[in-house]
FILOSE-863956 format. One record per residue (C-alpha): residue in three letters; x, y, z. Coordinates in steps of 0.2 Angstrom, whole numbers, plus 5000, padded with zeros to 4 digits. Example, Ala and Ser with C-alpha at 12.3 -4.5 7.8 and 13.67 -1.06 7.14 Angstrom:
! FILOSE-863956
<ALA <5062 4978 5039>>;
<SER <5068 4995 5036>>;
! end
This chain:
! FILOSE-863956
<MET <5236 4999 4862>>;
<LYS <5219 4991 4857>>;
<HIS <5221 4979 4872>>;
<LEU <5223 4993 4885>>;
<ARG <5207 5000 4891>>;
<CYS <5201 5005 4908>>;
<ILE <5185 5000 4917>>;
<ALA <5179 5011 4931>>;
<LEU <5174 5000 4946>>;
<ALA <5170 5013 4959>>;
<LEU <5175 5009 4977>>;
<LEU <5166 5018 4991>>;
<ALA <5180 5015 5003>>;
<LEU <5194 5002 5007>>;
<VAL <5198 4995 5024>>;
<VAL <5217 4992 5028>>;
<GLY <5217 4986 5045>>;
<THR <5205 4998 5053>>;
<THR <5209 5013 5042>>;
<LEU <5198 5019 5028>>;
<GLN <5206 5025 5013>>;
<ALA <5200 5035 4998>>;
<ALA <5191 5025 4984>>;
<ILE <5201 5020 4969>>;
<THR <5197 5013 4952>>;
<ILE <5204 4996 4946>>;
<THR <5213 4999 4929>>;
<GLU <5216 4985 4917>>;
<ASN <5233 4981 4911>>;
<THR <5243 4996 4918>>;
<LYS <5241 4993 4937>>;
<ALA <5244 4979 4949>>;
<TYR <5235 4978 4966>>;
<THR <5235 4969 4982>>;
<LEU <5218 4959 4983>>;
<LYS <5210 4955 5000>>;
<THR <5194 4950 5008>>;
<GLN <5190 4952 5026>>;
<ARG <5197 4934 5029>>;
<GLY <5214 4937 5022>>;
<THR <5225 4943 5008>>;
<LEU <5229 4934 4992>>;
<GLY <5246 4926 4988>>;
<THR <5254 4912 4978>>;
<GLN <5264 4897 4984>>;
<ASP <5269 4880 4976>>;
<GLY <5259 4884 4960>>;
<TYR <5243 4888 4968>>;
<LEU <5233 4904 4972>>;
<THR <5233 4905 4991>>;
<CYS <5226 4916 5005>>;
<THR <5233 4921 5022>>;
<ALA <5216 4915 5029>>;
<ASN <5224 4898 5029>>;
<ALA <5237 4898 5043>>;
<SER <5249 4888 5032>>;
<PHE <5251 4902 5020>>;
<THR <5258 4919 5025>>;
<ASN <5265 4926 5008>>;
<GLN <5256 4939 4998>>;
<GLY <5258 4946 4981>>;
<LYS <5252 4959 4968>>;
<PHE <5239 4955 4954>>;
<ALA <5234 4963 4938>>;
<ILE <5218 4962 4929>>;
<ILE <5223 4959 4911>>;
<ARG <5211 4962 4896>>;
<TYR <5214 4953 4880>>;
<GLU <5203 4949 4865>>;
<ASP <5187 4953 4875>>;
<ASN <5191 4942 4890>>;
<THR <5198 4947 4907>>;
<TYR <5212 4937 4916>>;
<LEU <5219 4937 4933>>;
<TYR <5238 4938 4933>>;
<SER <5251 4935 4947>>;
<VAL <5264 4948 4945>>;
<ASN <5276 4939 4957>>;
<ASP <5275 4922 4947>>;
<LYS <5272 4929 4930>>;
<LYS <5258 4917 4928>>;
<PHE <5239 4917 4925>>;
<THR <5226 4908 4935>>;
<CYS <5216 4893 4930>>;
<CYS <5204 4880 4938>>;
<GLY <5210 4864 4945>>;
<ALA <5206 4848 4935>>;
<THR <5197 4839 4949>>;
<ALA <5186 4844 4964>>;
<TYR <5194 4841 4981>>;
<ARG <5177 4843 4989>>;
<THR <5160 4839 4982>>;
<ASP <5148 4851 4991>>;
<ASN <5142 4868 4985>>;
<GLY <5144 4862 4967>>;
<GLY <5162 4856 4970>>;
<TRP <5177 4865 4977>>;
<TYR <5192 4867 4966>>;
<ASN <5210 4873 4968>>;
<VAL <5215 4889 4958>>;
<LEU <5231 4885 4949>>;
<LEU <5245 4896 4942>>;
<SER <5248 4892 4924>>;
<ASN <5252 4900 4907>>;
<ASN <5243 4886 4898>>;
<PRO <5229 4883 4901>>;
<ILE <5222 4900 4906>>;
<ASP <5204 4903 4912>>;
<PRO <5195 4920 4910>>;
<ILE <5188 4928 4925>>;
<THR <5173 4940 4927>>;
<ALA <5175 4955 4938>>;
<THR <5158 4962 4944>>;
<THR <5154 4975 4958>>;
<THR <5142 4974 4972>>;
<THR <5137 4985 4987>>;
<THR <5134 4970 4999>>;
<ILE <5150 4975 5008>>;
<ALA <5154 4992 5003>>;
<ASN <5173 4992 5007>>;
<TYR <5175 4976 4997>>;
<PRO <5166 4979 4981>>;
<TYR <5173 4966 4969>>;
<TYR <5166 4949 4965>>;
<PHE <5176 4937 4954>>;
<THR <5170 4922 4945>>;
<SER <5178 4909 4933>>;
<LYS <5171 4894 4924>>;
<GLY <5154 4897 4933>>;
<LYS <5163 4896 4950>>;
<VAL <5165 4909 4963>>;
<LEU <5183 4914 4969>>;
<ASN <5181 4912 4988>>;
<THR <5193 4912 5003>>;
<HIS <5192 4903 5019>>;
<ARG <5204 4895 5032>>;
<SER <5196 4877 5029>>;
<THR <5200 4877 5011>>;
<GLU <5215 4867 5005>>;
<LYS <5226 4883 5000>>;
<GLY <5215 4896 5009>>;
<VAL <5206 4900 4992>>;
<CYS <5195 4890 4980>>;
<LEU <5183 4891 4966>>;
<ASN <5166 4884 4972>>;
<GLY <5147 4887 4970>>;
<TRP <5145 4898 4985>>;
<THR <5134 4911 4976>>;
<LYS <5130 4921 4992>>;
<GLN <5141 4936 4993>>;
<ASP <5150 4937 5010>>;
<ASP <5166 4941 5019>>;
<GLY <5175 4927 5010>>;
<ASN <5171 4931 4992>>;
<GLN <5170 4950 4991>>;
<PHE <5187 4958 4987>>;
<ALA <5196 4975 4989>>;
<ALA <5210 4980 4978>>;
<ILE <5222 4991 4987>>;
<ASP <5240 4998 4986>>;
<PRO <5240 5000 4966>>;
<VAL <5257 5000 4958>>;
<ASP <5262 5004 4940>>;
<PHE <5263 4988 4929>>;
<ASP <5270 4984 4912>>;
<PRO <5258 4972 4903>>;
<THR <5270 4968 4888>>;
<GLU <5275 4951 4895>>;
<ALA <5258 4946 4901>>;
<LEU <5250 4950 4884>>;
<ALA <5264 4940 4875>>;
<THR <5260 4925 4886>>;
<LEU <5242 4926 4881>>;
<GLU <5246 4928 4863>>;
<ALA <5257 4913 4863>>;
<CYS <5244 4903 4873>>;
<PHE <5229 4906 4862>>;
<HIS <5238 4908 4845>>;
<SER <5254 4898 4846>>;
<SER <5249 4883 4856>>;
<ILE <5255 4865 4851>>;
<THR <5247 4849 4856>>;
<VAL <5257 4839 4869>>;
<LYS <5252 4821 4873>>;
<TYR <5257 4814 4890>>;
<ARG <5258 4795 4890>>;
<VAL <5257 4788 4908>>;
<LYS <5264 4771 4912>>;
<ASP <5267 4762 4928>>;
<VAL <5284 4755 4933>>;
<GLY <5281 4739 4923>>;
<GLY <5278 4749 4907>>;
<ASN <5259 4746 4907>>;
<LEU <5250 4761 4899>>;
<LEU <5238 4769 4912>>;
<GLU <5232 4784 4903>>;
<GLU <5235 4797 4890>>;
<GLN <5232 4816 4892>>;
<THR <5233 4829 4879>>;
<LEU <5237 4847 4884>>;
<SER <5243 4862 4875>>;
<GLY <5261 4868 4874>>;
<VAL <5271 4882 4868>>;
<ALA <5285 4881 4856>>;
<GLY <5302 4881 4864>>;
<ASP <5296 4875 4881>>;
<VAL <5306 4861 4889>>;
<ILE <5294 4849 4898>>;
<LYS <5304 4841 4913>>;
<SER <5289 4838 4925>>;
<VAL <5270 4836 4923>>;
<PRO <5261 4853 4924>>;
<THR <5251 4859 4938>>;
<THR <5235 4857 4928>>;
<PHE <5239 4838 4925>>;
<VAL <5226 4827 4932>>;
<LYS <5235 4818 4946>>;
<ARG <5230 4803 4955>>;
<ALA <5231 4801 4974>>;
<TYR <5248 4794 4981>>;
<THR <5256 4793 4964>>;
<LEU <5273 4800 4960>>;
<TYR <5275 4806 4942>>;
<SER <5292 4808 4934>>;
<ILE <5299 4812 4917>>;
<ASP <5316 4803 4913>>;
<THR <5318 4812 4896>>;
<PRO <5314 4831 4895>>;
<VAL <5304 4835 4879>>;
<THR <5307 4852 4870>>;
<VAL <5290 4857 4862>>;
<THR <5291 4860 4843>>;
<ALA <5278 4864 4830>>;
<ASP <5284 4852 4817>>;
<LYS <5284 4835 4826>>;
<GLU <5272 4825 4837>>;
<ASN <5276 4830 4855>>;
<ILE <5275 4814 4866>>;
<VAL <5280 4815 4884>>;
<GLU <5283 4798 4893>>;
<VAL <5278 4799 4911>>;
<GLU <5281 4785 4924>>;
<ALA <5269 4784 4938>>;
<VAL <5275 4776 4954>>;
<PHE <5262 4772 4967>>;
<GLN <5266 4776 4985>>;
<MET <5250 4771 4994>>;
<PRO <5248 4771 5013>>;
<PHE <5245 4753 5013>>;
<THR <5251 4737 5004>>;
<THR <5240 4730 4991>>;
<SER <5237 4711 4990>>;
<PRO <5235 4704 4972>>;
<ASP <5230 4687 4980>>;
<ILE <5217 4689 4993>>;
<THR <5221 4672 5000>>;
<ASP <5238 4678 5005>>;
<ALA <5233 4696 5009>>;
<HIS <5241 4709 5020>>;
<TRP <5228 4713 5034>>;
<TYR <5225 4729 5043>>;
<ASN <5215 4736 5057>>;
<LEU <5206 4751 5049>>;
<ALA <5203 4766 5061>>;
<LEU <5194 4783 5060>>;
<ARG <5193 4798 5072>>;
<ASN <5212 4799 5075>>;
<GLY <5213 4780 5078>>;
<GLU <5200 4780 5091>>;
<ASP <5186 4770 5082>>;
<PHE <5190 4754 5073>>;
<CYS <5180 4747 5059>>;
<ASN <5173 4730 5059>>;
<ALA <5161 4719 5049>>;
<ASN <5150 4714 5063>>;
<SER <5131 4717 5061>>;
<GLY <5129 4735 5053>>;
<TYR <5147 4737 5048>>;
<LYS <5151 4749 5063>>;
<CYS <5165 4757 5072>>;
<ASN <5170 4751 5090>>;
<ASP <5178 4765 5100>>;
<ASN <5185 4752 5113>>;
<PRO <5190 4736 5105>>;
<SER <5201 4724 5115>>;
<THR <5217 4716 5108>>;
<ASP <5207 4700 5104>>;
<ASP <5194 4710 5095>>;
<LEU <5207 4718 5083>>;
<LYS <5214 4701 5080>>;
<SER <5197 4694 5075>>;
<ASP <5192 4692 5056>>;
<ALA <5179 4705 5058>>;
<TYR <5192 4719 5061>>;
<GLN <5204 4714 5048>>;
<TRP <5204 4723 5031>>;
<ALA <5214 4721 5015>>;
<PHE <5216 4731 4999>>;
<GLN <5218 4727 4980>>;
<GLY <5220 4739 4966>>;
<ASP <5229 4756 4963>>;
<PRO <5224 4775 4962>>;
<TYR <5220 4773 4943>>;
<GLY <5208 4758 4943>>;
<GLY <5201 4761 4961>>;
<ILE <5204 4752 4977>>;
<VAL <5194 4736 4982>>;
<VAL <5192 4733 5001>>;
<TYR <5190 4716 5008>>;
<ASN <5185 4710 5025>>;
<ARG <5193 4694 5032>>;
<SER <5176 4687 5038>>;
<ASN <5169 4686 5020>>;
<THR <5182 4688 5006>>;
<ALA <5169 4683 4993>>;
<GLN <5162 4700 4995>>;
<THR <5169 4718 4996>>;
<LEU <5165 4734 5005>>;
<ARG <5153 4744 4994>>;
<LYS <5141 4759 4994>>;
<ASN <5124 4753 4999>>;
<GLY <5112 4768 4998>>;
<ASP <5117 4779 5013>>;
<LEU <5127 4765 5022>>;
<VAL <5143 4755 5019>>;
<THR <5141 4736 5019>>;
<LEU <5149 4721 5011>>;
<GLY <5141 4715 4995>>;
<ASP <5144 4705 4979>>;
<GLY <5157 4710 4966>>;
<THR <5173 4720 4967>>;
<TYR <5167 4738 4971>>;
<ARG <5181 4751 4968>>;
<TRP <5183 4766 4979>>;
<ASN <5193 4782 4974>>;
<LEU <5208 4784 4985>>;
<VAL <5210 4802 4992>>;
<GLU <5225 4809 5000>>;
<HIS <5225 4818 5017>>;
<ALA <5240 4823 5027>>;
<ASN <5233 4814 5042>>;
<GLY <5229 4798 5033>>;
<PHE <5218 4794 5018>>;
<LEU <5200 4794 5013>>;
<LEU <5189 4782 5002>>;
<ALA <5177 4791 4991>>;
<ALA <5162 4783 4982>>;
<PRO <5164 4785 4963>>;
<GLU <5145 4789 4960>>;
<ASP <5145 4805 4970>>;
<GLY <5162 4808 4977>>;
<ARG <5156 4807 4996>>;
<PHE <5168 4800 5008>>;
<ILE <5165 4785 5020>>;
<ASN <5162 4792 5037>>;
<VAL <5157 4787 5055>>;
<TYR <5139 4791 5058>>;
<HIS <5141 4796 5076>>;
<SER <5125 4790 5083>>;
<SER <5124 4776 5096>>;
<ASP <5125 4764 5081>>;
<LYS <5141 4771 5073>>;
<HIS <5137 4764 5056>>;
<LEU <5148 4768 5042>>;
<SER <5139 4781 5031>>;
<PHE <5145 4796 5020>>;
<TRP <5149 4814 5022>>;
<ASN <5157 4826 5010>>;
<ASN <5170 4835 5020>>;
<ALA <5188 4829 5017>>;
<ASN <5194 4837 5033>>;
<ASP <5181 4829 5045>>;
<ILE <5191 4817 5057>>;
<ASN <5176 4805 5055>>;
<SER <5181 4803 5036>>;
<ILE <5200 4801 5038>>;
<PHE <5207 4783 5039>>;
<THR <5222 4777 5047>>;
<ILE <5229 4759 5047>>;
<ASN <5237 4748 5060>>;
<GLU <5245 4731 5056>>;
<VAL <5235 4716 5063>>;
<GLY <5243 4709 5078>>;
<ILE <5250 4725 5085>>;
<ILE <5253 4723 5103>>;
<THR <5254 4741 5108>>;
<SER <5249 4758 5100>>;
<VAL <5256 4772 5110>>;
<LYS <5250 4790 5108>>;
<LEU <5265 4801 5110>>;
<GLU <5264 4818 5119>>;
<SER <5274 4828 5107>>;
<SER <5259 4831 5095>>;
<ALA <5241 4826 5091>>;
<LYS <5246 4814 5077>>;
<ALA <5262 4806 5084>>;
<ARG <5260 4788 5087>>;
<LEU <5272 4773 5090>>;
<GLN <5266 4756 5085>>;
<LEU <5276 4743 5095>>;
<TYR <5281 4725 5089>>;
<PRO <5290 4717 5104>>;
<ALA <5303 4704 5099>>;
<PRO <5298 4686 5103>>;
<SER <5304 4681 5120>>;
<GLU <5315 4667 5113>>;
<LYS <5323 4679 5101>>;
<ALA <5324 4695 5112>>;
<LYS <5341 4703 5115>>;
<GLY <5336 4719 5123>>;
<ARG <5338 4729 5108>>;
<ALA <5325 4741 5099>>;
<MET <5324 4749 5082>>;
<LEU <5314 4765 5079>>;
<VAL <5308 4764 5061>>;
<ILE <5303 4780 5052>>;
<PRO <5294 4778 5035>>;
<GLY <5296 4792 5022>>;
<GLY <5283 4801 5012>>;
<GLY <5291 4818 5007>>;
<TYR <5286 4825 5024>>;
<ALA <5269 4826 5015>>;
<TYR <5261 4809 5022>>;
<ILE <5267 4793 5030>>;
<ALA <5272 4780 5017>>;
<GLY <5265 4763 5017>>;
<SER <5271 4747 5026>>;
<THR <5285 4743 5015>>;
<GLU <5295 4757 5024>>;
<GLY <5287 4752 5041>>;
<SER <5279 4736 5048>>;
<ASP <5285 4725 5033>>;
<TRP <5302 4725 5042>>;
<VAL <5296 4719 5058>>;
<PRO <5297 4700 5055>>;
<MET <5316 4702 5050>>;
<LEU <5320 4713 5064>>;
<ASN <5310 4703 5077>>;
<GLU <5320 4688 5071>>;
<LEU <5336 4697 5075>>;
<GLY <5330 4700 5092>>;
<TYR <5324 4718 5090>>;
<THR <5308 4726 5097>>;
<VAL <5302 4737 5083>>;
<GLY <5293 4754 5085>>;
<VAL <5285 4761 5069>>;
<LEU <5283 4780 5070>>;
<THR <5269 4790 5064>>;
<TYR <5275 4808 5065>>;
<THR <5268 4825 5061>>;
<THR <5267 4831 5043>>;
<PRO <5265 4849 5038>>;
<PRO <5258 4861 5040>>;
<THR <5268 4862 5056>>;
<ALA <5284 4870 5063>>;
<ALA <5300 4864 5055>>;
<ASP <5305 4855 5071>>;
<GLY <5288 4846 5073>>;
<PRO <5293 4829 5065>>;
<PHE <5310 4830 5075>>;
<LYS <5300 4833 5092>>;
<ASP <5290 4817 5087>>;
<GLY <5305 4807 5084>>;
<LYS <5313 4813 5100>>;
<ALA <5297 4808 5110>>;
<ALA <5297 4791 5102>>;
<MET <5315 4788 5108>>;
<LYS <5311 4795 5125>>;
<TYR <5296 4783 5126>>;
<LEU <5307 4768 5122>>;
<ARG <5321 4773 5134>>;
<ASP <5309 4778 5148>>;
<ASN <5299 4761 5146>>;
<ALA <5315 4751 5143>>;
<GLU <5313 4740 5159>>;
<ALA <5295 4736 5155>>;
<LEU <5299 4732 5136>>;
<GLY <5314 4722 5141>>;
<LEU <5326 4734 5133>>;
<ASN <5343 4741 5137>>;
<PRO <5341 4760 5134>>;
<ALA <5358 4761 5126>>;
<HIS <5353 4748 5113>>;
<ILE <5340 4758 5103>>;
<GLY <5344 4762 5085>>;
<VAL <5335 4772 5071>>;
<MET <5330 4767 5054>>;
<GLY <5323 4779 5041>>;
<PHE <5318 4779 5023>>;
<SER <5318 4794 5011>>;
<ALA <5311 4809 5021>>;
<GLY <5310 4797 5035>>;
<GLY <5329 4795 5033>>;
<HIS <5331 4814 5035>>;
<LEU <5321 4813 5051>>;
<ALA <5332 4798 5057>>;
<SER <5348 4807 5053>>;
<THR <5341 4822 5062>>;
<LEU <5339 4812 5077>>;
<ALA <5357 4805 5075>>;
<THR <5365 4823 5072>>;
<HIS <5354 4835 5083>>;
<THR <5354 4825 5099>>;
<THR <5366 4822 5113>>;
<GLY <5369 4810 5127>>;
<ASP <5356 4797 5130>>;
<GLU <5344 4805 5118>>;
<ARG <5356 4800 5103>>;
<PRO <5352 4783 5095>>;
<ALA <5365 4770 5096>>;
<PHE <5366 4768 5077>>;
<GLN <5357 4774 5061>>;
<VAL <5351 4764 5046>>;
<LEU <5346 4775 5031>>;
<PHE <5338 4770 5015>>;
<TYR <5339 4782 5000>>;
<PRO <5338 4796 5013>>;
<VAL <5335 4814 5011>>;
<ILE <5350 4822 5020>>;
<THR <5352 4840 5014>>;
<MET <5340 4855 5013>>;
<ASP <5353 4863 5000>>;
<ALA <5342 4867 4986>>;
<SER <5355 4861 4973>>;
<TYR <5352 4843 4977>>;
<THR <5339 4841 4990>>;
<HIS <5322 4833 4987>>;
<GLN <5312 4848 4984>>;
<GLY <5296 4842 4990>>;
<SER <5303 4837 5007>>;
<ARG <5312 4853 5009>>;
<ASP <5296 4863 5004>>;
<ASN <5285 4853 5016>>;
<LEU <5297 4854 5031>>;
<LEU <5304 4872 5029>>;
<GLY <5292 4881 5018>>;
<THR <5296 4888 5000>>;
<ASN <5307 4902 5006>>;
<PRO <5316 4897 5022>>;
<SER <5331 4906 5029>>;
<GLN <5348 4901 5026>>;
<THR <5350 4897 5045>>;
<LEU <5336 4885 5044>>;
<VAL <5342 4877 5028>>;
<ASP <5359 4874 5036>>;
<LEU <5352 4868 5052>>;
<TYR <5342 4854 5044>>;
<SER <5356 4850 5031>>;
<ASN <5362 4835 5042>>;
<GLU <5379 4833 5032>>;
<LYS <5383 4849 5041>>;
<GLN <5379 4843 5058>>;
<VAL <5390 4828 5059>>;
<THR <5402 4827 5074>>;
<SER <5413 4813 5081>>;
<GLU <5399 4809 5092>>;
<THR <5387 4805 5078>>;
<PRO <5382 4786 5079>>;
<ARG <5389 4774 5066>>;
<ALA <5378 4772 5051>>;
<TYR <5372 4760 5037>>;
<LEU <5367 4768 5021>>;
<CYS <5359 4760 5006>>;
<TRP <5353 4770 4990>>;
<GLY <5351 4769 4971>>;
<THR <5365 4777 4962>>;
<GLY <5353 4783 4948>>;
<ASP <5339 4788 4961>>;
<ARG <5327 4799 4951>>;
<THR <5318 4806 4967>>;
<VAL <5332 4809 4979>>;
<PRO <5349 4812 4971>>;
<GLN <5363 4801 4977>>;
<ALA <5373 4816 4982>>;
<ASN <5363 4816 4998>>;
<SER <5370 4799 5003>>;
<LEU <5388 4802 4997>>;
<ASN <5390 4819 5005>>;
<TYR <5383 4812 5022>>;
<ILE <5396 4797 5020>>;
<THR <5410 4810 5017>>;
<ALA <5405 4820 5033>>;
<LEU <5404 4804 5043>>;
<GLU <5421 4798 5038>>;
<ASN <5429 4815 5040>>;
<ALA <5423 4814 5058>>;
<GLY <5429 4797 5061>>;
<VAL <5412 4789 5062>>;
<PRO <5411 4771 5055>>;
<VAL <5399 4770 5040>>;
<HIS <5394 4755 5029>>;
<GLN <5389 4758 5011>>;
<LEU <5377 4748 5000>>;
<PRO <5375 4757 4984>>;
<LEU <5364 4749 4971>>;
<ASN <5365 4752 4952>>;
<VAL <5346 4756 4950>>;
<ALA <5336 4772 4948>>;
<ASN <5322 4766 4959>>;
<HIS <5316 4775 4975>>;
<GLY <5304 4769 4988>>;
<TYR <5308 4750 4987>>;
<GLY <5309 4748 5006>>;
<PHE <5305 4730 5010>>;
<LYS <5297 4726 4993>>;
<THR <5300 4707 4990>>;
<ASP <5299 4709 4971>>;
<PHE <5313 4722 4971>>;
<ALA <5328 4714 4962>>;
<TYR <5340 4718 4976>>;
<HIS <5329 4713 4990>>;
<THR <5338 4698 4996>>;
<GLN <5355 4706 4995>>;
<ILE <5348 4721 5006>>;
<VAL <5341 4709 5019>>;
<ASN <5357 4699 5020>>;
<ASP <5369 4714 5020>>;
<LEU <5359 4723 5034>>;
<THR <5358 4707 5044>>;
<THR <5376 4705 5043>>;
<TRP <5379 4723 5048>>;
<LEU <5367 4722 5063>>;
<ASN <5375 4706 5069>>;
<ASP <5392 4713 5067>>;
<ILE <5388 4728 5079>>;
<ASP <5383 4715 5092>>;
<ALA <5400 4716 5099>>;
<ILE <5397 4735 5103>>;
<LEU <5379 4732 5110>>;
<THR <5382 4716 5121>>;
<GLY <5391 4714 5137>>;
<VAL <5387 4731 5144>>;
<GLU <5385 4733 5162>>;
<THR <5372 4746 5168>>;
<VAL <5378 4759 5181>>;
<LYS <5370 4775 5188>>;
<GLY <5379 4791 5182>>;
<GLY <5385 4795 5199>>;
<ALA <5392 4778 5201>>;
<THR <5403 4778 5186>>;
<PRO <5419 4768 5190>>;
<ALA <5434 4778 5195>>;
<ALA <5447 4777 5181>>;
<THR <5460 4788 5173>>;
<THR <5454 4785 5155>>;
<TYR <5436 4783 5148>>;
<TYR <5432 4779 5130>>;
<ASN <5416 4779 5119>>;
<VAL <5410 4765 5108>>;
<LEU <5421 4772 5094>>;
<GLY <5436 4770 5104>>;
<GLN <5438 4789 5106>>;
<ARG <5444 4796 5123>>;
<ILE <5430 4805 5133>>;
<MET <5428 4814 5150>>;
<ARG <5421 4804 5164>>;
<PRO <5403 4800 5158>>;
<ARG <5386 4801 5166>>;
<ARG <5376 4795 5152>>;
<GLY <5378 4783 5137>>;
<ILE <5389 4768 5133>>;
<PHE <5407 4769 5138>>;
<MET <5422 4758 5141>>;
<THR <5436 4758 5155>>;
<SER <5448 4746 5162>>;
<GLY <5443 4733 5149>>;
<ARG <5425 4733 5153>>;
<LYS <5410 4741 5145>>;
<TYR <5396 4750 5154>>;
<VAL <5380 4760 5151>>;
<ALA <5378 4775 5162>>;
<ARG <5360 4780 5166>>;
! end
């Protein structure tokens, strides 16, 4: 074949572990290889080129060098896809750092050259003027950047060659470069307003069900396609895309009636204020945090940019002022950047992030490292009484909102926002519920939990730690330890239902309130993003079953309230329906509020069509379970009243209890 030819790139030696192997020659088109640097071995995951240099990625794979029409391409044999450069840089230093994506359209050529800088690793790959580089601090363990110095991260060895048939790969290139068809993506918000149009290439016969990995995506934006489009050559191919914003804060169209936050950096240790110099204070008092200088509000969205206001002077906005950050005239717009531990604000002029300049002055300045803790913002609602660092992980925190003394009934609600186990969702799934729950007499704890990369049980440990804190400090908080319920949204609903089904005794919440929850890890109807983030992309069946909570229900599982959209486009309603069936089969009381909507993530959004119905229905349900949570006498486990028969709160007969709520002789007790 004219496309098959061999280039001899001699290898002096190859290092596998500590063993030197004989030199080999890379052959285009007919051989596939394992590619490695001294930092790690290349692999693929979630549509990205990855490397085991990053602890989050342990998979490996074979790669072929494909020659086609005077260009060379890097091909993943496992994924049957080529590589291309990500659309936007995630770091701006060294000429920009870009993810390497897997795609069959577009496809970027590579250049493979040899060097003797590190004899055992002689290959040096470039693409679109960038260098293929590996390092544990990169997003996926591998990137394209401008690091031109040849070192142990960008020099490769090709080992373990296997025979490879290039027919399918060459056909893919042929289709891409000679049979591509224009596809226009029209992105609208939930109100139908056109946000942007993007034109990409498609291949006849492809069915477009989701935006491609090369699509320029905005931070904290969920993209969905209601109607799949089959690409054809004889018509205009238009794909309608809906963009739903899931930002880590609530925006305020009217700044005179804004949602105010305390902004923090350095893992919540330094709080930003607009006092002289616009600095950070690492030891603010409660009164400081309630003052205007420490209160911040947001307008905008990831498409138009984010405007940041300070309550001390709402006539101005936070802006870049040379190398510092100050308030100034006009509505300066920041680019919102996602991070697993919070969010970042980048200046549109140069892409640098707001950062604490850690001199004695602690001015807000700029830096270009997205993973520097001085650049990662977290937010707290203004008026928080207590922010508790939990011992289960570095990220775990519990923000407490005690019920007013005149309303308090000794009950608490642990509220768990969603976010697909990728980030913590905004206040509509957290603190926005506080006024309602406080009014009903509930002390509220909003949980910030660990998001991947972490062990599968990381979020669960944080949830257990939050429940333990509330129980252990019940006396100080004015709570009955047996009156603590859990409330979760989407992936937070999965964590809440995990607490309800994977705990026993007094660790178990008294009840569970779930909104549009992810329940199962079964690939046929889970939320794939939540499953991938929690369990990885190739979990064992044992792990899948363990965290499929419909399979973990018992007669001891606490009663439940579920609300979901019957046409939910993000989390299939089968999650709720199958969980309800499991609860009912186990004799567990369950209340249902299905809504005839396709919406997801509505939480406490007051403009949601069914908001009032949700509030009224949940209020009624919580009031109805008062009969279970009131009139309970507290006894120590060893002092359990002697009786012939004991019952739990569901009326089921149990053994003589040492912990939890029980009834005997017509009276109700909580054993501690």
